[in-house]
C-alpha positions, 0 to 999 in steps of 0.5 A: 738696420740691414747691411748687404755686401755685393762683389763688384767684379773689377771694382771691389765690394759694395756695402749697402746699409739701410735703416728705418730713418726717413732722414738722409745720412748726416755726419755728426761730431763723434762723442766718445761715450755715444753708442751710435753716430760713427757710421759715416766716419767709418765709411769715410775712413775705409771707402774709396767713395760713397754716396746715398741712393734711395731704394724702393721700399726702404727709407734710405740707403747709404752705400760705400765702395771699396776698391 
């Protein structure tokens, strides 16, 4: 997994997350005992908006913007 932070002047911070999956991000029910599966829940709780943007050379990129 790779996380990239970018300051967007006048807007906030952009956080881009990429991983090795070929599937688009999917929100799953939270399992209290699971060690994964909370990423989109965290984005929804903290971001002003978010979206998916495929990146060249990466299988997927989920982005969030705070601001």
